[in-house]
C-alpha angles and dihedrals in degrees: 000000000000091000090054092051089048090051089051093049089059092054121096132196087254090057091052089046089054090057092046090052095056111123096195109019119197122251090259093052090048091050090049091051091050093046092049090051090051093049091052092039093241110159119227119254114249114235135173112278115250089245090051093243111122130315133303134199115267105199093165092058091047092049092049094045101040107025116013090050091054109102088205096052094111091050090047089053093049091048095042112140095244092170093063107041107153114244089233090061092052091046091053095045097046096080088057093043092059094045111109091223089061093075120120093226092055093045091048089072090064102033137356090205093053088047090056091048091048090052089052093051091048091048092051090053092049092045091051092050093049093044091052091049098041099036097069091044091052091049091048091050092048090051093050 
C-alpha cells in the first residue's frame, strides 16, 4: 500500500494529462483505465460496436471523461476510502487484476503515470483482501 501511495505522490497533473492525451493506448493502459473506473464506480460509456451491431462498453472514454480529466484525481486516489470498498467493486476488478497485461512493469513501457495508477489499483485490492482477513480476527481477539 505504501509503495502505491509513493507512486501516486510522484505523479503530476501533467502525467495524468499525458495518459488522457493518448490516441492509441496500449492494452495495459486500457486495463488501467477500466480498473480505475471500476474502483471509482464510474460506468463505461456505451458506444456503437465496431461491426455496427449494438453497443459496447467504452471504458477508455469514461476514464478520459470522468477521471483523467479531473484535476483532483490524484488527491481522490490518495484519500480513497480503502476500508469500505464495496464487494461488487472487488468482484468486478478481479478479472483485470489477474490479467498478465495488468502488471506495473508491463504498463511502465507505455506510461509511467498509468503504471502508478495500476500500482494503486493493485494495492487497493490487496489491502481489501488483507483487511477482510485480518479485521474479523482483530475483532475476535478484542472480544476475548
